[in-house]
N, C-alpha and C positions, 0 to 999 in steps of 0.2 A: 799823893799819899806818902811821898818821901821814900819809896823803895829804891834800893840801888839796882842798876841794870843787871848785876849778877844774880840778885834774888828773883828778878823778873824772868831771867833766863832759866833758872832752875824750875820756876813755876811752869813756864811754857813747855819745858822738856817733859815734866811730869804729865801735864795736860795732853801733850801730843801723843805720848806713849799710851795713856789711858784711852784717848779717842780711837786710836788704831785697834786697841783690844776690843772696845765696844763695837766698832764697825764690823769686825769679824763675826760677831754673834748676831748680826742683824739680817742675815740672808732669809728672805721670805719665799724664794722660789728658785729652782735651778733648771735652766733650759738644757736638756740633754739631746733631744732630736732636732737639730737645726734644719732638717729637710721638711719638717712639719710646718706648713705655711702658716697655720693658725698661731702656733707658739712663737714663731719668728716675728710675725706681724705684731703680736702683742708686746714683744720685747723691745722693738725698735720705735714703736709709736711715740713714746715720751720724748725721745731724742729729737724727733722730727717736729713735734709740737712746740718744742722750745724755740725753733727757728721760724716755723710756718704754722702758727696756731690756726686751726680751722681747716687746714688742708692735710692734716696728718693721716686721715683715713685713706684718701686718694693716693698720697705719696707712699705710705707704708705698703699698700698693695703692690705698687709698681716696683719698689725696692725689694720686697720679698720675692716676687716673681723673678726679677733679674738676678738676685743673689743665689737663688736655687739653681737657675740655669748655669751660673758661673762657678758653682761649688763642686770641686772634684770629689771623688770617692773618699780620699784622705782630706778631710775638711781643713786640716792644718795648713794645707798648701793653697788655700783660698787667697787669690790676689785681687785687691780692690781695683786695680787698673783694668781688670777684665769686665767690669761693669762700666760701660761708656755712657756718656750723656750727650745727646745731639740736640742742641737748642734750635728751635725753629720759631721765629716771630710770627704771631698770628694765631687766632683761635684762643681756647681757654685751657686751663690745667686738666679739665675733664676729658679733653681730646688727646691727652698724652697716652702713649702705649709702649709696650715692651716688645722688642724684636729679638728672637734667638739668633743672633748673628750680628752683622754690621750694617750701619746706615751711613752712606756718604752723601754729602751735599754736592752732587755732580751728576749730570746726565750722560747718556750714551752718545758716543761720537757717530755711531751708525744709526740706521733706522730700526735696528732690532732693539725692542724695548722690553721684551719679556722672554725669559728662558726658564724652562723647568728641567729638573734633573741635569743641571749644568756641570760640565767639566770646565774648571777654571785654571787658566795659565796666568801666572804672575811674573812679570818681567821687571827686575829692579834696574832698568835703564830705559833710555828713550827708544821708541820704536820708529826708526828711520834708517835709511842707508848710511853706513859709516863713510865719512869723508877720508880721502887719501891724505897721507902726510906730505906728499910731494906735489909740486905745482908743474903744470905743463901747458903747452899751447896746442889747440886743436884747430886744424884748418878744414872748414866745411866748404866743399866745392859746388854742391847742388842741393836741391830740396830733399832728395833721398838720404843724403848724409845727415841732414838735420833730423829727419824722421827716425833714422836708425841710431841716432847718437845715444839716446838713453834706453834703447831697447834691451840691451844686455842687463842693465841695472834693473829694469822693470821685470824681466824674466826671472832674475835671481830672487827678487823680493816676492814675486808671485809664488815661486817655489817654496819660500819660507812659510807664507800664509797657507798655501795648499797643504803643506806638511802638517800644520796645526789642525786644519779641517779634517784631514785623513786620520789624525790621532783622536778625533772626536771632540776637540776643544770647541766650545760654543761661547765662552766668555774670555776675553783677554783684558788684563789690567796692566798698564804700563806706567812707569815713573817719568814725569816730565812731559816733553813734547811728543807728538805723534804726527808723522808727515801725512800730507794729503794723499800720497801714493799708498801709504799703509791703510788709511781709512777707505780708499777706493777698493782695495783688495779684500779688506774685512767685510765690506758691504757685498762684494761679489760672492763671497763664500758664506754669507749669512752668519757672521760672527759678531757678537756684541762686544764693543770696545770701549774702555774707559781710560781717561787720563787722570791719574792720581798725583797731585802736586806735592803732597807731603809723604816723605819716606816712612814716617812713623805710622801714618794711616795705611800705607801700602803693607807694612808688616802686620798690622792688625787684621787686614783683610785676609792675608795669607794664613794667619793663625786661625781665623774664623772658618775658613773653607778647608784647612788642612793641606795647604800647598806650600812648596818651597820656592822662594823667590829665585828666578833664574837671572844670571848676570850677563848672559850673551844671547844674541838672537839665534834661535834654533828650536827644533821641536823638543819640548821637554819630555823626560822619561815618565812612565806611568806613576812612579813614586813622587815625582815633582809636581804632578797635577793635583788640584784640589777639587772638591765636590760641594755643590750647593743644591738644596732641594728646589730653591727658586731664586732667580736673580731678576728683579723687576724694577722698572722705572715708575716712580710715583711723583706726582706734583702735590706737595704739601704746602698749602698757604703760599702759592706762587713760587715756591722753592723747588728746583729740580733735584730730586733725590733718587738714589739707587739703593735698593734693599737687597742684601745678601742674607738669605735665610737658610739655616741648616739645622733641622730639628733632630740632631743626633747627640748622644751623650758625650761623644768625643769633642764636640764644640763647646768650649767653656767661655765663649764670648757672648755678652748680652748688651743690648743698647736700649736705653730709655729715650724715646723720642719725646722731648719735653716741649710742650706748647705753652705760649703765654702772650699776653697782649702788649707787654712792654719789655724792653731789654733789662731794666733793673729788676723786674719781677722774675725773669728767667734766671738771672744771676743769683738772686736770693734763694730761689727754689733749688738751683744747682748746688748751692752750699748746704742746704738742708738734706739733699740726697746724699751728698758726700758724708755728712754726719751719720746718716742712716747706714750707709755701706760700711763705714769704719766701726759703727756699733756692732754690726754683724761680725766683723773681724775680731773685735774684742770679746764677743760672746763665744767665739770658737776657742779662744785661749782660756776663758773662764766664764762658764755659763751661769754663775750665781747672780741673782738680782736682789736689790735692796729696795725698800719703799722710797718712792720719789715724793714730789709735792712738798718738800721741806720736812718730811716726817723723820728721816734719818738724822738730819742736822739738829732738829729740836730734841730728839731723844738723847743724842750725844751731849747737847748743851745741858739738859736736865741732869743726866747722870754725872757729868764732870762737876757740876755745881755741888751735888751731894758729896762727891769725892773730895772737893776742895775743903768742905767743912771739917773733914777728918784729918786734914794736914796740920801738924803742930806749929810750924814756923810761919814767918811773915810771907813766905812764898805762896801761902793759901790764897792771898788776895790776887796774885798773878794768875793762879790756876782758875780762879773764879772769872777774871776778866777774859781769860782764854776761852772759857765756856761761853761767855756772852757773845763772843765774836761769831759763833755759829748761828746766831739769830738773824744775821744779815740775809741769809738765803730766803727763809719764809717771809721776812720783812719786805724784801725786794719784790717777791711774788705778789704779796698783798698790795703793795703800793702800785705796782704796774697794772694790777687788775682793778684799781680804783677803790680798794677796800680800806677799812680802818685798821692800820697795822697793829696798833697796841691792843685792840680788842681781839684780833686774830691770834696774836702771840699769847695772850692770856688763856684763850681756849686751847691752844696747842700745848702749853705747859701743863694745863689741867689733864689733857688726854695723855701726854707723854709720861705722866706718873703711873699710868695704867698699862700702856702699850706703846710699842715702837712703830706702829703701823699708821698712825693718824697724821694727815697732812692737810694742806689747803688746796681745794679744787677750785681753780680760778673760773671755771665755767659757770658756777652758781654761787661762789663765795662761801661755800660751806666747808667746815672741818669734818673730814670723813676718812674712812679706812682706805688708804692709798692702794693697798694690794687688791681689794675688792673693786676699786674704781679703775684698775688697770694702769695706774701711774707708777712705773717701775724704772729704776736706774741700774746701770751696769755696775757691779761690784768693782771690777777692775778700774773703770773710769773714776769712780768715787774714791777708791783707795789711793790711786796715783795723785789725784787732785789734792787730797788731804796730805799725803806725804810731802809733796813738793811745796805746798803752801806753808807747812810747818817748817820745812827746811829753809825756806826764804826768810821767815820771821826770825828763826834762830841765828841765821847767818848775819842778819842786820844787827841783832842784839850783841853779837860777838865782836863787832867792829868797835873798838874802844876810841880810836881817833882817826880822823881823816887827814891824810897827808896832802897838803896843798902844794901842787907843783908850781915852781916859779920858772920864768923864762931863763934858759941857760945863757951864760955870758957869751960875748962875741960881738962882732960888728952888727949894727942894725941894717938889715938888708933893704929896708924901705928907703933909706937915704941914698 
């Protein structure tokens, strides 16, 4: 059309400002009570369906339950890392469940497999006798010397385990290795023992049971001990797992045990869950919802095109092209669903002149009220996506020339 980049820039700036103004007026619902499972479920379902269409009902139930477990009284302190995902290959998505606590893919080192109302001690070090720093030579003259050689060491270690048993400790978690001597005495005193190889996982277990990790071998103080309603060994799809369950408000850790038939399916589903949990986080900051299904974009496109016709200068053409760019969202939805995009866009433009609520429902290919259909997007997500995409477009237009860098002088190092 022969427009100068500066006129396009002015048109895009006008269109961007108008788009953000229109977006602020499109709130169709505000989520206030995030502890209400029904409201939260409805709000996150669309974000999950975008990644895992057909599984949104199952996954939204899991995420809602886990998020409510992990949500503190002051919802602003909600931490997405408190909702853990433990992927286990085998079974189907319908076999997935939520545990109020932690699940580790590790079995007990002793024969104790189930403890209720457990006192838990967490040691942030290996559970074995410490080696001395000096070296020496030991002369053994007879069999008795050989038998008594490690007796002192054994007595000392038994005293440590006995002290744990007397303090009421029934579950011990250690970082790294655990000596055979330690396992022998844990077995003798009926203590469930676990080796946790990841220090991050050990910290999460401590957080879930309310324990403080102890850095030296000794009987922990009552304040350093944790509590779990149940610590049990379970075999899930041939995987040895230990479940730490603590059904108390103080426990803000929740684990989604995710089942699936293939590794790629588990990874895709984990990403969908991550989207759902982050949607909960964004709803805490701003509970406003706007119509999804391309309804918001089509209404903005329609209104900006009307706005463009009222502009006096050549930049009106740039404003109009800016408005048409919003068609990409409903167009992509229609094409991905195998629908005729031009026909759908015509229907959407017709409805957009009456209401901002009409979008495309890909389940049946009909243009319908997105709010009534329960297809909702987070205002915060939509707002930031719009602001950042406008900013990128304007930045590119502001670049008048590209400076081509040439090799600096000096000797050619390849020779």
